[in-house]
C-alpha positions as CSV (number, residue, x, y, z in Angstrom):
1,X,16.2,22.6,39.2
2,X,16.2,25.0,42.2
3,X,13.2,27.2,40.5
4,X,10.8,24.2,40.0
5,X,11.6,23.3,44.0
6,X,10.9,26.9,45.2
7,X,7.7,26.5,42.9
8,X,6.7,23.3,44.4
9,X,7.5,24.6,48.1
10,X,5.5,27.4,47.6
11,X,2.3,26.3,46.0
12,X,2.3,23.2,48.9
13,X,2.5,26.1,51.4
14,X,-0.4,28.1,49.9
15,X,-2.4,24.8,49.9
16,X,-1.5,23.9,53.4
17,X,-2.6,27.2,54.5
18,X,-6.0,28.1,52.6
19,X,-6.6,24.6,53.7
20,X,-5.9,25.0,57.4
21,X,-7.9,28.3,57.3
22,X,-11.4,26.1,56.3
23,X,-10.9,22.9,57.8
24,X,-8.9,23.9,60.8
25,X,-6.2,21.1,60.8
26,X,-3.3,20.9,58.3
27,X,-3.0,18.4,55.0
28,X,0.1,17.0,53.7
29,X,1.9,14.8,51.7
30,X,3.1,15.1,48.0
31,X,0.9,14.1,45.5
32,X,-2.6,13.9,47.4
33,X,-5.6,15.4,46.1
34,X,-7.5,17.3,48.9
35,X,-11.2,18.1,49.0
36,X,-12.4,19.3,51.9
37,X,-16.1,21.1,52.4
38,X,-17.0,23.1,55.4
39,X,-20.6,23.4,56.0
40,X,-21.5,26.2,58.4
41,X,-25.5,26.0,58.1
42,X,-25.4,25.9,62.0
43,X,-23.6,29.7,62.0
44,X,-25.7,32.1,64.1
45,X,-25.2,34.9,61.7
46,X,-26.5,32.5,58.9
47,X,-23.2,32.6,57.0
48,X,-23.2,29.7,54.7
49,X,-19.6,28.6,52.9
50,X,-18.7,25.9,50.6
51,X,-14.8,25.9,50.5
52,X,-13.4,23.1,47.9
53,X,-9.9,23.0,47.1
54,X,-7.9,20.7,44.9
55,X,-4.6,19.7,44.8
56,X,-3.5,17.3,42.4
57,X,-1.4,16.1,39.2
58,X,2.3,15.3,41.0
59,X,4.9,13.8,38.9
60,X,8.3,12.9,39.1
61,X,11.1,15.7,38.7
62,X,8.7,18.9,38.0
63,X,5.9,17.9,40.0
64,X,3.1,20.5,39.3
65,X,0.8,21.7,42.0
66,X,-2.3,22.9,40.5
67,X,-4.3,24.6,42.8
68,X,-8.4,24.9,41.9
69,X,-9.6,26.9,44.6
70,X,-13.6,27.4,43.9
71,X,-13.9,29.9,46.4
72,X,-15.7,30.2,49.8
73,X,-19.6,31.5,48.4
74,X,-21.0,34.5,49.4
75,X,-23.9,34.1,51.7
76,X,-27.3,32.6,50.5
77,X,-30.4,33.6,52.0
78,X,-31.7,32.2,54.9
79,X,-34.9,30.4,54.5
80,X,-36.7,31.8,57.2
81,X,-36.3,34.9,59.6
82,X,-35.1,34.6,63.0
83,X,-38.1,34.7,64.5
84,X,-36.8,34.2,68.0
85,X,-35.6,37.2,68.9
86,X,-38.7,38.9,67.7
87,X,-41.6,37.1,69.5
88,X,-42.2,38.4,72.4
89,X,-45.6,39.3,74.8
90,X,-44.8,42.9,74.0
91,X,-44.7,42.4,70.4
92,X,-47.5,40.1,70.3
93,X,-49.6,42.8,72.0
94,X,-48.8,45.3,69.5
95,X,-49.7,43.3,66.3
96,X,-52.8,42.8,67.8
97,X,-53.7,46.5,68.9
98,X,-52.5,47.3,65.4
99,X,-55.2,44.9,63.8
100,X,-57.9,46.3,66.1
101,X,-56.8,49.9,64.9
102,X,-56.1,48.7,61.5
103,X,-60.4,47.4,61.5
104,X,-61.6,50.5,63.6
105,X,-59.8,52.8,61.0
106,X,-61.2,51.3,58.2
107,X,-64.8,51.1,59.8
108,X,-64.7,54.8,61.5
109,X,-63.3,56.4,58.8
110,X,-65.7,55.1,55.9
111,X,-68.8,56.6,58.1
112,X,-67.7,60.7,57.3
113,X,-66.7,59.5,53.6
114,X,-70.2,57.6,53.0
115,X,-71.8,60.5,54.5
116,X,-69.9,63.0,52.2
117,X,-70.6,61.2,49.1
118,X,-74.4,60.5,50.3
119,X,-75.6,64.1,51.2
120,X,-75.4,67.0,48.6
121,X,-75.4,69.3,51.6
122,X,-71.2,68.0,52.2
123,X,-70.5,68.4,48.4
124,X,-68.3,71.8,49.1
125,X,-64.8,71.6,49.0
126,X,-63.9,71.5,52.0
127,X,-65.7,68.3,52.8
128,X,-64.8,67.0,49.8
129,X,-60.8,67.0,50.7
130,X,-61.6,66.3,54.1
131,X,-63.5,62.7,52.1
132,X,-60.3,62.4,50.5
133,X,-58.2,62.4,53.8
134,X,-60.6,59.8,55.4
135,X,-60.4,57.6,51.9
136,X,-56.5,57.7,52.8
137,X,-57.2,56.9,56.1
138,X,-59.4,53.7,55.3
139,X,-56.3,52.6,52.9
140,X,-54.0,52.9,55.9
141,X,-56.2,50.7,58.0
142,X,-56.7,48.3,55.2
143,X,-52.6,48.2,54.8
144,X,-52.3,47.8,58.3
145,X,-54.4,44.8,58.7
146,X,-53.0,42.8,55.9
147,X,-49.4,43.8,56.8
148,X,-50.2,42.3,60.3
149,X,-51.9,39.5,59.7
150,X,-49.4,38.3,57.3
151,X,-46.9,39.2,59.8
152,X,-48.9,36.6,62.5
153,X,-48.6,34.0,59.5
154,X,-45.1,34.2,59.0
155,X,-44.7,33.7,62.9
156,X,-46.9,30.9,63.0
157,X,-46.0,28.9,60.0
158,X,-42.1,30.3,60.1
159,X,-42.1,30.8,56.7
160,X,-40.6,33.9,54.4
161,X,-43.2,36.0,52.4
162,X,-42.5,36.3,48.7
163,X,-40.4,39.5,47.6
164,X,-43.8,40.3,45.6
165,X,-46.0,40.2,48.9
166,X,-43.3,42.4,50.8
167,X,-42.7,45.1,48.0
168,X,-46.6,45.6,47.7
169,X,-47.2,45.9,51.4
170,X,-44.3,48.5,51.6
171,X,-45.9,50.3,48.6
172,X,-49.5,50.1,49.8
173,X,-48.2,52.0,53.2
174,X,-46.1,54.7,51.0
175,X,-49.1,55.4,48.8
176,X,-51.3,56.1,51.9
177,X,-48.6,57.7,53.1
178,X,-48.1,60.0,50.3
179,X,-51.8,60.4,49.6
180,X,-52.4,61.9,53.0
181,X,-49.3,64.3,53.0
182,X,-50.4,65.9,49.9
183,X,-54.0,65.2,50.7
184,X,-53.7,67.4,53.8
185,X,-51.5,70.0,51.8
186,X,-54.6,70.3,49.6
187,X,-57.3,70.7,52.4
188,X,-54.9,73.2,54.1
189,X,-54.6,75.4,51.4
190,X,-58.0,75.3,50.6
191,X,-58.4,76.6,54.2
192,X,-55.8,79.4,53.5
193,X,-57.6,80.8,50.6
194,X,-60.6,80.7,52.3
195,X,-59.5,82.9,55.2
196,X,-56.6,85.3,53.7
197,X,-58.1,85.5,50.3
198,X,-61.7,84.8,51.5
199,X,-63.1,87.4,48.4
200,X,-61.5,85.5,45.3
201,X,-62.5,81.9,46.9
202,X,-65.9,81.5,45.4
203,X,-64.4,81.7,41.8
204,X,-60.9,80.4,42.5
205,X,-62.0,77.3,44.6
206,X,-64.9,75.2,43.2
207,X,-65.7,71.0,43.5
208,X,-64.6,70.6,40.4
209,X,-61.3,71.7,41.1
210,X,-61.3,69.9,44.0
211,X,-62.0,66.8,42.3
212,X,-59.0,67.2,39.7
213,X,-56.3,67.8,42.8
214,X,-57.2,64.8,44.3
215,X,-57.0,62.8,41.2
216,X,-53.3,64.7,40.5
217,X,-52.8,63.9,44.3
218,X,-53.5,60.0,43.9
219,X,-51.9,59.9,40.7
220,X,-48.5,61.6,42.4
221,X,-48.6,59.3,45.3
222,X,-48.9,56.6,43.2
223,X,-45.9,57.2,41.1
224,X,-43.9,57.8,44.5
225,X,-45.2,54.5,45.9
226,X,-44.3,52.0,43.2
227,X,-41.0,53.9,42.7
228,X,-39.4,51.3,45.1
229,X,-40.3,48.2,42.8
230,X,-37.7,49.4,40.3
231,X,-34.8,49.6,43.2
232,X,-32.4,47.0,41.3
233,X,-29.5,47.9,44.1
234,X,-30.2,45.7,46.7
235,X,-29.6,41.9,46.8
236,X,-32.4,41.2,49.1
237,X,-34.1,42.3,52.3
238,X,-31.0,40.9,54.4
239,X,-28.4,43.3,51.8
240,X,-26.2,45.2,54.7
241,X,-26.4,48.0,52.3
242,X,-30.1,48.3,52.1
243,X,-32.9,49.7,54.6
244,X,-34.9,45.9,55.6
245,X,-38.4,47.4,53.9
246,X,-40.2,45.5,51.8
247,X,-37.7,43.3,50.2
248,X,-34.8,45.7,50.6
249,X,-34.6,49.6,49.9
250,X,-31.7,51.1,48.7
251,X,-30.7,54.3,50.2
252,X,-30.8,56.6,47.1
253,X,-34.5,55.4,47.2
254,X,-35.0,56.5,51.1
255,X,-33.3,59.7,50.1
256,X,-36.3,60.2,46.9
257,X,-39.1,59.0,49.6
258,X,-38.0,61.1,52.4
259,X,-37.7,64.4,50.4
260,X,-41.1,64.1,48.7
261,X,-42.3,63.7,52.0
262,X,-41.1,66.3,53.9
263,X,-41.7,69.0,50.9
264,X,-45.4,68.9,52.0
265,X,-45.0,68.5,55.9
266,X,-42.7,71.7,55.4
267,X,-46.0,73.4,53.3
268,X,-48.6,72.1,55.5
269,X,-46.8,74.2,58.1
270,X,-45.7,77.8,56.6
271,X,-50.1,77.5,55.0
272,X,-51.0,76.8,58.9
273,X,-48.6,79.6,60.3
274,X,-50.4,82.0,57.5
275,X,-53.9,81.0,58.7
276,X,-53.2,81.9,62.1
277,X,-51.0,85.2,61.5
278,X,-54.5,86.5,59.2
279,X,-56.6,85.1,62.2
280,X,-54.5,86.7,64.8
281,X,-54.7,89.9,62.9
282,X,-58.4,90.1,61.8
283,X,-60.7,87.4,63.7
284,X,-59.9,88.9,67.3
285,X,-62.4,92.0,66.3
286,X,-65.0,89.5,65.0
287,X,-64.5,87.3,67.9
288,X,-65.4,90.4,70.0
289,X,-68.9,91.2,68.2
290,X,-69.7,87.6,68.1
291,X,-69.5,87.6,72.0
292,X,-71.2,91.1,72.1
293,X,-74.3,89.7,70.2
294,X,-74.0,86.5,71.8
295,X,-73.4,84.4,68.6
296,X,-71.6,80.8,68.4
297,X,-68.0,81.1,67.0
298,X,-67.0,81.7,63.6
299,X,-67.2,78.3,61.3
300,X,-63.9,79.7,59.8
301,X,-61.9,79.8,62.9
302,X,-63.3,76.8,64.3
303,X,-62.4,74.7,60.6
304,X,-59.2,76.3,60.8
305,X,-58.3,74.7,64.3
306,X,-59.5,71.4,63.6
307,X,-57.3,71.6,60.2
308,X,-54.4,72.4,62.6
309,X,-55.7,69.3,64.9
310,X,-55.5,67.1,62.0
311,X,-52.1,68.5,61.2
312,X,-50.5,67.6,64.5
313,X,-52.2,64.4,64.7
314,X,-50.8,63.4,61.3
315,X,-47.1,64.8,61.8
316,X,-47.1,62.9,65.4
317,X,-48.2,59.7,63.1
318,X,-45.9,59.7,60.4
319,X,-42.9,61.8,61.4
320,X,-41.0,59.2,63.9
321,X,-41.3,56.9,61.2
322,X,-40.0,59.0,58.3
323,X,-36.9,60.4,60.5
324,X,-36.0,57.1,61.1
325,X,-36.1,56.2,57.6
326,X,-34.0,59.4,56.8
327,X,-31.3,58.2,59.6
328,X,-31.2,55.5,57.5
329,X,-31.6,52.5,60.3
330,X,-31.4,48.8,59.6
331,X,-33.0,48.2,62.5
332,X,-36.1,46.4,61.6
333,X,-37.8,45.9,64.9
334,X,-37.0,50.2,65.3
335,X,-38.5,50.7,62.0
336,X,-41.9,48.6,62.3
337,X,-42.6,49.8,65.9
338,X,-42.7,53.6,64.4
339,X,-45.2,52.4,62.1
340,X,-47.8,51.8,65.4
341,X,-48.1,55.7,65.3
342,X,-48.8,55.5,61.3
343,X,-52.3,53.5,62.2
344,X,-52.7,55.4,65.1
345,X,-52.9,58.5,63.2
346,X,-55.5,57.1,61.2
347,X,-57.7,55.8,64.0
348,X,-57.6,59.1,65.8
349,X,-58.7,61.0,62.8
350,X,-62.5,60.2,62.8
351,X,-62.9,60.8,66.3
352,X,-61.5,65.0,65.4
353,X,-64.1,64.5,62.5
354,X,-66.9,63.7,65.0
355,X,-66.3,66.0,68.0
356,X,-65.0,68.8,65.9
357,X,-67.7,68.9,62.9
358,X,-71.2,68.9,63.8
359,X,-72.6,68.7,60.0
360,X,-70.7,65.6,59.7
361,X,-71.5,64.2,62.8
362,X,-75.2,64.7,62.2
363,X,-74.8,63.4,58.5
364,X,-73.1,60.4,59.6
365,X,-76.2,60.0,62.0
366,X,-78.6,59.9,59.0
367,X,-76.7,57.0,57.4
368,X,-78.5,54.8,60.4
369,X,-81.6,56.8,60.8
370,X,-83.3,58.0,57.8
371,X,-84.2,61.6,59.8
372,X,-85.2,63.9,57.1
């Protein structure tokens, strides 16, 4: 009898304790059915809980209290973004500028790309690889135009894009970044071979080999870009353990992406150091001879400096975003702000081509004026 009463009292205390936590006021009495629902949909943290507790089946002597706790459900995904904290004059200006830079990047990079494809005189390894870089910048411009327009649409309509749309946008940005990184490695390697191993350049670096390298670069970049699509460790873009990119990117996949981005960046730096070491040792004498006879600067040295400028702009454009990614930052505003430097890089590259490469500038002009 004492055991039954002890069990009875213990069960009642458990029910009262749990009910008081969910409702805020205790429920008392024997032989009662308690069913309380709490909807906290107004919680600013977007936490949704449905708590149901039942106490029933009281009898005369051996009162049997059965407590069915259906539990507090986990967070349900919100139906819309908390747009208010992202809407500001500065963010709207940033999005508008990004769209404009995206349009400029597509148009401006298409011109040298078209000129190199059209004119056979530019069908040399260095220009073919440079056209590949321009194609990557065109893709970057398209990706940012679509992504920024989607952001405006989401803000205006206060809707949430589908997970497929978010994944596709993220993959397109990764594809443009990977193709630019590995394409720049190929271009820098070509210049390195041309300057450091000039005697064997003609036999080892050909147009066909460069085209094969371009195909490999894009296939490898595509593989790395679609890899996050198979990430099943994140329950959604609001998962606290994931990076808020796409529909959620787990830290393991972030590590893979960052590693395969920093590898080509390190290769680019090493190749450029090799180029400048060779120029420092051997080209000073050539420059003195050119100055003595009044000849223009060597194309070798000018093209090498052009590649270095492109490399610096690339690193300034992409490094902030990937460093932030390597830090596993979950600040969505900060991550997307770093992406502005990416589209800025793609917008500056055609300006570099125009100012530094006279032959490209002349061939682009001939696209509009048929001057034989």
